N, C-alpha and C positions, 0 to 999 in steps of 0.2 A: 523459571528460566533454567536453561541447561548450560553446561560448560563445554559443549562441543565447539571445535574451532570454526565451523562454518556458520555458527549462529550470527545473526545480524547484530550490530552494535546495540547495546542497551542504552536507552535514553536516561540521562540523569534528570533530576527534578527540574533543573533550569531548562533543559531541552523540552521536557514534557510541557512546561508552562508556555514556552515559546510556541510549540505546536498547538497548544490549546486555544490559541486565538482563532476565531471563526474564519477570517479571511486567509490566514495562513494555512489552515486545514483545506480550504477550497483550492488554494494555489497548489498545495502539495498534491492533492488528489487529481487535479487537472494534469499535472506533469506525469504522475503515475499512469493515469488512464489514457491520456491523449499524446503523451510523448513530449519531447523538448519543445520549448517555446521561449519567446523574449518577454520582458516585462510589458512591452507595448501590446503584444498579442494577448497576454493574460488580462491586461487592463480592459481590452475590448470584450473579451469573453465573460468577464466578471462584472463589468459596469463600473469598475473602480478607476481611479487616476493612475497614470503610469508611475508617478512619484510614489503613490501608496504601494502599488504592487512591487516596484523595485525595492523599496525599503523592506517589505515583508520577505521578499525573496532573499535578500542579504541576511536577514535575521535567521531564516531557515538554514541558509548555507553555513552560518556561524556554528550551528549545531550539527553540521555534517549530514543534514537531511536532504540537501540539494547540492549540486555541483555544477560548475561551468561545463558547457558543451562546446569547447573551442573549435571542434571540427565542423560546426555548423555556422552559418551566417558569414558575413564579410564585414570588414571595417569595424565600425563602432558598435555593431549589434552585439549584445551579450545574450547568449543563449543559455538556458538553464535546463537541467534534467534532474529527475529524482535520483538520489544515490542508489545505484543498483543493488547495494547490499541491503537496502531497506533498514528497518530498525526493529528492535524489540523493546518491550516495556518491562523493567524490573519492578515486579509488583510490590516488593517490600519497601521501596523507597517512598512511596506515596502514602503509606499507612498513617504516618503522623503529620502529613502535610496536606491540609485541606485544599490548597490551591492545586497541588499536584494531583490529588484525588479527583478534583473537578475536571482537570485537563484529561485524565484517563477516561473519565465518564463521557466527556465530550468526544474524545477520540473514538471510543467504542460505539457511541451512538451514531456518529457520522459514518464510521465504517459500515455499520449495519444498514444505514440509509443508502449508501453507495451500492451495496450489494443488492438491496431490494430493487433499486432503479435498474441496475444491469440485468438482473434476472427477469424483470418485467419487460424490459426492452427486448431481451433475447426471446422471451416467450411470444412477444408480438411480432417478431421478425421471422419466426420459424418457417412460415409458408413462403417466404421470399429467399431463404437461404438454400445453398446447394446441399444435396443429400450428404456429401462428404463431410461438411462442417456440422450438420445436424447429428450425424452418426458419431463424429469425433467428440462432440461435447458431452458433458455429464453434469447432472445435478442429482446428488444422492445424499442420503442420510443413513448412517450406520449406527448401530447400538452395540456396544461391547462392554463386558465387565473386565476392568483392568485395575491394576495397582497404579499408584502415582509413578513408580519406576517404569512399569511397562508402558504407560502413556508417554513418558519422556523418551523412551527408546523408540516407540513408534513414530513420534513426531520427528525425532532426529533422522530416522530412515527416510521419511517422506521428504524432509528438507534436503537430504542428500540427493534424492532423485531430482528435485527442483533445481538445486545448485548445479547438477550435472548438465541439465538442459540450458541453464543460464550461461554456463561456461562455453558451450558450443552451439551458439545460435546459428540457424541456417542463414544462408545468404538471402537477403530480401529479394523477393520476386513476386509475380502475380499470385502465387499460391500461399505466400506468407502473410499472416495477419497478426496483429497485436492480440494476445490472448491473456485474459484475466484468470488467475487461479486463486480461488478462495478455499481456505481450509481452516476449519475450526475444530478443535478437540478440547472439550471441557466436560466436567462432571455434570450429569443431569441433576438439576436442583429439585425437580419434582418427579420423583420416581413413580412409575406406573405399577410397581410391585405391590 
């Protein structure tokens, strides 16, 4: 984890355990991927009761993973959205806490599954997508030799670019779409050398 000011808030052990609940992870990713929703809408999409989804949404909000979206809906509807700052995981805090370590493993596994689903869906849709969107998208893998400090610097630079685009989103129109940006930078554990 880095100490740059734009870094997403680091989850403490309590927040990690809260996010480690399978339904909470599903709710969180639904809001990240599909945008703001109410507990009722999420109950329908997950097959859970509105009471359960409402309870788990409040638990996620308690840890600042979600926030109200008061500009949406009317009256008694409570709309939720994922915290736009996202989050990071402080790797050191779960080393002596088996529950937190299990939550981190669940989170990483769920994240990997989400990415596989999105990449597979995108690959299946390529022939139906406009040339502009196909040309604009990228799936790539790079291999670099870096020190831990160099990797930290590179990650911070990339996050600066993402933060710049988050801070100045275009006005929604027919050309604007929700875009998922996946970025992993980690040591290769099985070197081909």
